[in-house]
C-alpha positions, 0 to 999 in steps of 0.5 A: 500500500502507498498511503491509502492507495493500492499499489498495483503490480505489472500483472494487477495493472494489466487486469484491471485496465482489461476489465474496468471501463472509464479510467482516468490517469491522475498525473500528466507528467513523465510517470503519467505519460509513461503508464499510458505509453506502456498501455497503448503499447500493450493495446490496453488504452481503449478504456482510458478517458484521459488524464486528470490533474490538479492544475491545468497548464495552458500550453498542454491540453492532451498527450498523444491525443488523450485529453488533459482536464482538471479534476472538476471536469470529471464525474468522479463517482463514474471513473476508476483512477490510477494515480501515476506521479512521484511518490512526494506528491501522493499525500497531497493527492490522497487529500484530493481524492479522499472521497473517491473509492476507486483509486489505484496507484502505479509508480516507478517501481511497476513502470520499471517492471513493465519496461523489463519484462514486457515486450515493448519493441525496444532494441535489446542493447538499448534497454541493456545500456539503460538498465546499467546506467545510473539514470534518475527515475525521470531520466529512465521513464523519459528514455522509455517513453521516446522509445515506445510512444512513436506510432507515426512520424512527426518532424520539423524542417528548416524553411531557412537556416539563418535568423535574424535574432541570432541567439547564442548557443543556438542548437540549429547553429543559425548565428554561423549559418550561411543564408539558406532558403529552402526551395519550394520544389525541394520541399514539396519532393520531400513531403510528397515522399514522406506522404507516401511513406506514412499514407499521410498520417503524421502526427505533427509538422513544424515549419521552422528555422532560423527564422521562417519569416525571412523566407520570401515564399513563406506563403507558398510554403503554408499552402504546400504543407497543408496540400500534402497533409490535409489532417496534420497538426502544423505549426509555423515556429517564429520569434514574432519579430517580423510578424507585424510586417506580413502582408494580408496574403500571409494571414490569409493563408494561415486562416485558409490552412489552419496552421498554427503560429507558434511563438516564443517570447524573448527578452528583446524590444518587442511589443507582444501585446500588439502582436496579441492584438494583431493575431487575434484581429486576423483570427489566426490560431496561435500560442506561446511555446513557454507560455505567454508569461515566460521569457526565453532562457538559454541552454548550452550543449557542449560538443567534444571535437574528439567524438570519443564519448559513449554514444549510446549513453548520450542518446538515452539521456538526450532530450532531442534524440528521437524527439526533435526529428529533423527532415533536411535534403531528403533525409531524416535525423534524430535531431537538429544538432546532427542535421546542422553541425556542418555549419559548425565545422565550416565556420570553425574549420572542424571536422566532426563527423556529419556524414550519411550514417547520421541519417536515413534516406527518405528515398532509400526506405520501403516503409515508415517502419524503417525510419521509425526503427532507425530513430530508436538508436543512436547515430555516430554524431551522438559521440560529439555531445557532452550531455552530462555537461548541459547547462540550462536556464542561462541568460539569453543573449545574441551570439558572438559567434565564438566557438565556446557557445558550442564546445 
């Protein structure tokens, strides 16, 4: 027993979710997401109504298509609640659910048991490596989520590589990138191929940069993306600085395609209130990646030039890997760093490996599964990323184009 809730074993959990209807997972953090991922992978997700949370974050309305709602939005007497949160939160949650009889608990112990003994399609060597590493519970579950949650492809693609802000430590290397504008015909060729491989069933597409609003033909890309993927959630990621300069055809394209603007609020002299007013007036979909109240900070991922780090361990700990999937020049990368590191080599005269083994060709695979299987494994470039040396929440600033920003 954990607090006043029964802690389910792996077998008890599988039995419960296969027999009960109207199940709600309390907690939409790493453990709750991990629980839903394994249930879906085991084909036991059909009775999950959604996630229940104490406080709702504006920027997170669902996970893998399953709604995230506040407790008040559920009929508590009609649902079975499975709590899956860190143990330090259980006492407060018990108080919230003191009048609820149908409540169980699934913690890290049970999740690890599932990861170890259930067949989840994770490469055996990766599972063994993760088991031997000194990972925190959150790192452990996060890795397995990335390995099993992806049943369809999603990706980001640079419309341009350069940017008008040039943030220090940019993981797309935009401050040192040469001006590059993606050709519409090249974009359409790759989108057509992806549509064939996936039968158009894409999870999400990010049109990104650099700063994509620098592209003079950005409107054509909006219509083209929607043409190939009529039902996909597509976002255009921008720093917002050029929004007020856009012509009517841009706003009309956003409305016609339903493509969503995604903004990050930077600590710069920009009138975000005026931008909000403009977007509301134009009637377009938009949201802030870090919420409208949070200003952008910087993180530093140091690269090592000798490439002698353990690539598998770096991949397991990395939050880019198999998460920020990147399409570039007919190939798919597990992360944007490997896709754009050639700019680091060119600008600083270095020789990090940026060859084809870091990616998989859209035109040499026969189906989507080959791509998804490729993304579950480390690439040669993983040996250059000093994941243990990550530093977060640094003060945002403009790049001085010094190598110290990337090593």
